[in-house]
C-alpha positions in Angstrom: -48.6 2.1 68.7 -48.2 3.7 65.1 -44.9 5.1 63.9 -46.3 8.4 63.1 -48.7 8.5 66.2 -45.2 7.7 68.2 -43.4 10.4 65.9 -45.9 12.8 66.9 -46.2 13.0 70.5 -42.2 12.6 70.7 -42.0 15.7 69.2 -44.3 17.2 71.2 -43.2 16.1 74.5 -39.6 17.4 73.2 -40.9 20.7 71.9 -41.9 21.1 75.1 -38.4 20.4 76.5 -36.2 21.8 74.3 -38.5 24.7 74.7 -37.4 25.0 78.5 -34.1 24.4 77.1 -34.2 27.2 74.7 -34.9 29.4 78.5 -31.2 28.7 79.7 -28.9 31.9 79.1 -28.4 33.5 76.1 -24.4 32.4 76.1 -25.0 29.3 77.0 -28.0 28.9 74.1 -25.5 30.0 71.7 -22.8 27.2 72.5 -25.2 24.4 73.1 -24.7 21.2 70.9 -27.6 18.4 70.1 -25.4 16.6 72.7 -26.2 19.1 74.8 -29.7 19.6 73.7 -30.5 15.4 74.4 -28.8 15.8 77.5 -30.9 19.0 78.7 -34.6 17.2 77.9 -33.5 14.2 79.3 -32.3 16.4 82.0 -35.6 18.1 82.0 -38.0 14.8 81.3 -36.5 12.8 84.9 -37.2 16.1 86.8 -40.6 16.3 85.0 -42.5 13.7 83.7 -45.5 15.3 84.5 -44.9 17.7 81.5 -46.2 15.1 78.9 -49.0 14.1 80.3 -51.2 16.9 79.2 -49.4 16.4 75.7 -50.3 13.3 75.3 -53.4 13.0 76.8 -54.6 16.1 74.0 -52.9 13.2 71.2 -54.9 10.7 72.4 -58.3 12.4 72.1 -57.3 14.3 68.9 -56.4 11.1 67.7 -58.6 7.8 69.3 -57.5 5.5 66.5 -53.8 5.8 68.1 -54.9 4.6 71.2 -57.1 1.8 69.2 -54.2 0.5 67.4 -51.8 0.5 69.6 -54.1 -1.7 71.9 -54.7 -4.6 68.5 -50.7 -4.5 67.9 -50.3 -5.0 71.9 -53.3 -7.8 71.5 -51.2 -9.4 68.3 -48.1 -9.1 69.7 -49.0 -11.0 73.5 -50.7 -13.6 70.6 -47.9 -13.8 68.7 -45.6 -14.8 71.9 -48.0 -17.4 73.1 -47.1 -21.2 72.3 -49.6 -22.9 69.5 -51.8 -25.2 72.0 -50.9 -28.8 71.4 -53.1 -31.1 68.9 -55.4 -33.3 70.9 -53.1 -36.6 70.4 -55.2 -39.6 68.9 -55.0 -42.6 71.4 -54.3 -44.9 68.3 -55.1 -48.3 70.2 -58.4 -47.2 71.1 -59.4 -45.8 67.9 -58.4 -49.2 66.0 -60.2 -50.9 68.7 -63.4 -48.8 67.9 -63.3 -48.6 64.2 -61.9 -52.7 63.8 -65.1 -53.5 61.4 -64.3 -50.7 58.4 -60.6 -50.7 59.1 -60.8 -55.2 58.3 -64.0 -55.8 56.2 -65.8 -52.7 55.1 -67.7 -53.6 52.3 -65.5 -52.4 49.3 -62.6 -52.6 50.8 -59.4 -53.7 48.5 -57.8 -56.3 50.2 -54.3 -57.9 48.7 -52.1 -60.6 49.5 -53.2 -63.5 51.5 -56.8 -63.0 52.4 -56.9 -65.0 55.2 -53.2 -64.0 57.0 -53.4 -64.0 60.0 -51.3 -60.4 60.3 -52.7 -57.6 58.5 -51.6 -54.4 57.6 -53.4 -51.0 56.2 -52.2 -48.4 54.0 -53.7 -45.2 53.2 -52.6 -43.8 49.9 -53.6 -41.7 46.8 -52.6 -42.1 43.5 -50.9 -39.3 43.5 -48.6 -39.1 45.9 -45.4 -39.4 45.1 -44.4 -41.1 48.5 -47.1 -43.6 47.8 -45.3 -44.4 44.4 -42.4 -45.1 45.9 -44.0 -47.4 48.9 -44.8 -49.2 46.5 -42.2 -51.3 46.5 -42.4 -51.5 49.9 -46.1 -52.7 50.1 -45.1 -55.8 47.4 -41.7 -56.9 49.2 -44.0 -57.6 52.5 -46.4 -59.8 50.3 -44.0 -61.8 48.2 -41.8 -62.1 51.7 -44.6 -62.5 54.8 -47.1 -65.6 53.0 -49.4 -64.5 56.0 -49.5 -61.2 55.2 -53.2 -59.7 54.2 -52.9 -55.9 52.9 -55.9 -53.9 52.9 -55.8 -50.6 50.8 -57.8 -48.2 51.7 -58.1 -44.7 49.5 -57.5 -41.2 51.0 -57.3 -38.5 47.7 -55.9 -36.0 49.3 -54.6 -34.4 46.5 -57.3 -33.0 44.5 -59.8 -33.8 42.4 -58.5 -36.5 39.8 -56.9 -38.6 43.2 -60.9 -38.7 44.0 -61.9 -39.7 40.5 -59.3 -42.2 40.4 -60.5 -43.4 44.1 -64.1 -43.9 43.0 -62.7 -46.0 40.2 -60.4 -47.9 42.2 -63.4 -48.4 44.4 -66.1 -49.5 42.2 -63.5 -52.0 40.2 -64.3 -54.1 43.6 -68.1 -53.8 42.8 -67.3 -56.3 40.1 -65.2 -59.6 42.4 -61.8 -58.8 40.8 -58.9 -61.7 42.6 -56.7 -60.6 44.8 -54.4 -60.4 41.9 -56.3 -58.4 39.6 -56.4 -56.0 42.2 -53.0 -55.4 43.0 -52.0 -55.1 39.4 -54.4 -52.2 39.4 -53.0 -50.7 42.2 -49.8 -51.3 40.7 -50.4 -50.0 37.5 -52.1 -46.9 38.5 -49.3 -46.3 41.1 -46.6 -46.4 38.3 -48.3 -44.3 36.0 -46.3 -41.8 34.5 -48.3 -38.0 35.6 -51.4 -36.9 37.4 -53.5 -40.1 37.5 -57.0 -39.3 37.1 -60.9 -40.7 36.3 -59.8 -41.9 32.6 -56.1 -43.5 33.4 -57.6 -45.5 35.6 -60.6 -46.7 33.6 -57.8 -47.9 30.9 -56.1 -49.6 32.8 -59.1 -51.6 34.5 -60.3 -52.3 31.2 -56.5 -53.1 30.0 -56.8 -55.6 32.5 -61.3 -57.1 31.3 -62.9 -54.9 32.9 -66.3 -53.2 32.0 -64.8 -49.7 31.5 -68.7 -48.2 30.7 -69.8 -50.3 33.9 -67.3 -49.1 36.2 -67.7 -45.5 35.6 -71.2 -45.7 36.2 -70.5 -47.5 39.4 -68.0 -45.0 39.9 -70.5 -42.3 40.1 -72.6 -44.4 42.7 -74.1 -43.2 45.7 -72.7 -46.5 47.2 -69.2 -45.9 46.1 -69.1 -42.3 47.4 -70.1 -43.7 51.0 -67.0 -46.0 50.9 -65.0 -43.0 50.0 -66.2 -41.0 52.9 -65.9 -44.1 55.4 -62.0 -43.3 55.1 -62.0 -40.2 55.5 -63.8 -40.6 58.3 -61.1 -43.3 59.6 -58.4 -41.5 58.3 -59.5 -38.4 60.8 -60.2 -41.1 64.0 -56.9 -42.6 63.6 -55.4 -39.0 63.3 -53.8 -39.7 59.6 -54.0 -36.4 58.0 -51.1 -37.7 55.3 -50.4 -41.0 53.0 -48.9 -42.9 52.8 -49.8 -44.1 56.2 -50.7 -47.5 57.6 -52.1 -49.2 60.5 -50.2 -52.7 61.9 -51.2 -54.5 65.1 -52.3 -51.6 67.3 -49.7 -48.4 65.7 -50.4 -46.0 63.9 -47.1 -44.8 61.5 -47.0 -42.2 59.7 -44.6 -42.1 55.9 -43.2 -43.8 54.3 -40.9 -45.6 57.2 -39.9 -48.7 54.2 -40.6 -52.4 54.1 -37.8 -53.3 57.2 -39.6 -50.8 59.5 -43.0 -52.4 59.0 -42.0 -55.7 58.9 -40.7 -55.3 61.9 -43.5 -53.6 64.1 -45.2 -56.8 61.8 -43.5 -58.6 63.6 -43.4 -57.3 67.1 -46.3 -58.7 69.6 -49.4 -56.8 70.2 -49.2 -54.6 73.4 -51.5 -56.0 76.2 
C-alpha cells in the first residue's frame, strides 16, 4: 500500500486512540508525555482492535485506489521473490546430430584447414567481436598444429548492421570459389582490422586478394546469401549458441573464447557413445 495511504490510515487510527487517551483524568493528562501517549495507544489497540475497522473501511471506500495499489504492490513483491524460470537446456548431442548437414556441409560455408580432415571444429563468429579477434590466434594455432583438422567458419553477426553486411560479403566470397588459403587470409585480415568492420572494409580486403568487389557486392545482396546467413542464425539458436565465439567440437557445444589448449583437448577426446 502507498506510503501516503498508510500514513492516513495510521493517522485516523491514532486519532481515535489518542482521543481515548485524552479522556483520562485532567491531572494525568497534563503530565502525559509522548511516550505515555504511545503506550496508551498501544494498550488501547491491543484491548480494542475493532476500533480500527470502521476507520479503515471508510478510508478504503473513499479511496479505492489505495486498495488497488496495495494489491499491485503485493503481486509485484511476490513475483520478485520467485526464482526466474530456468532456460530449457539444449541437448547438444541431439542438436548436433539433427543439424549435421547444415553444420558441416552448408553450400556457402567457409572451410579452412584441411578440407578432408578427420576432425572438425565449427566456429561461430562476428567480425566485430573482440573475443573473436583474440580467438583468431587459437584458430590459426589449431590449423598449424593439427594437420588433419578441418575448421568450418560460421558467420553469426550479432553486433549490429555493420557485422551483418560484412558477414554477407564473407558468404558471397564463397560463391567465387576461393581456396582454403584465400578464405583464411580474408578471415584473418578482417579480424585484424582496426575499428568497426563493415561492408566497405570487407569488400576492400576481398579486392586486395584479387576478387571483383563489384560482383561481390552484388552477390552479397542476393537471396541466396541472405538464406545462408539466416541458416547460420537458426543453427546457432538450435545449438544454444547466443554469443561469439561459440564452437562445436565432436558432440559438444563450447561457448566463449576458451583458448587453444581447451579446444585441442576436446578435439583429442573420443566421442561419447
